[in-house]
C-alpha angles and dihedrals in degrees: 000000000000111000114260093021111119101167133137115206128222122178118195113199104203140094110293091232091065089060091069096040101046118066096199099075094044094050091046090052090049094054094047092048090049093055096042095044091056085063097043097260132119138210117246105207124195127177119207138174103219145029092248090055091049092051091048089054092055091047090052094047090051095046094048096039091235098144136035094203140003131224113218114209127187100018113208131213108280088002110201093202098080093056091046093051089047090054089049088050091234114153108239137200119195120212117216098350118191090249143010092243103084126131092236132058112280147173110226124215118192099225092165094060089050094052092050089053092051092051093043090055095053095044090050085058090057099258113151100171111058131171133192125208106204139196121245109327096225093064113103096225090051091056091049093050093046094049091048092047092051094044093050095045087053092048095050090043098243132127116260123183128180132214124183124234136167102229093261128123093244094051090049091052094046093049090048093053090047092051097043091049091060124099115257094019123209117266094209131034128193117204127204092227143010099254091062092046093054092048088055091058090065092048091052090052091050089052093051093248124142120224115246100000094062100016136017122213127194127184132207114231114027115235142156087269090060093042096052098040118113106272098018111250126245105231146181098248116212129175097237094170090055087049088055091049090052092048088052092050089050089052090054092051090051096047088050088058093251124159123285103263138178113222118198119209122200111271122247117273129214118259109193120213137157098295096075125060144142115317112264117264109257 
């Protein structure tokens, strides 16, 4: 570590346009920064478009002594980044790992419990044909949510289909069109973020469907976008800013040579609004 440098690195691998559209990343960054700044540290943010570019960033940071720790976001299945950072001897904190049992410090989010609550809500409203529009399938939390969604649907004896998206508006609209063209179509759709869910509202209107009378929509991650949609979206509300603060606190423990720990944050809870309602009568 270069003397006088007190920075923590965070690389986001996503299209830059999504950073402005999706509230999650901005709230996470704000929470991390709040925790770090209280201890005289800053967050060094870099946005890249590929895994190779992300790994190159870590190598450059390590070689130049630019950061004293790295925050890993959106862990993938068999993620190579943890091994690379271990080889570079860069302390690492994982956000939302798929389990508490990781070799590095992490902040655990129980995505399975959240998926169960979403399914339970829709089934309680009488829906028997559910769909889920995911983020990229290789993300560990996407797999966790999908497995929990499919398992819960099977347990409750309802149909559950899964379509992959990429968090963007266009993919949300395309997934909604795909699902609504099926016969029989789902009567309720759960989206992995607010942007895709809002896009589906327009698709439903184009198809002549009323939300929620003909189709219920539910978004993961509450946001102003979800609250001000027409109709307002039911959502899995999660205090992302508080998650960021917890991540920052975890980083401070790591750079102080504290023990490797797994922190658990409260899971998201369902906020019901006007986009979910009773299943339509056959």
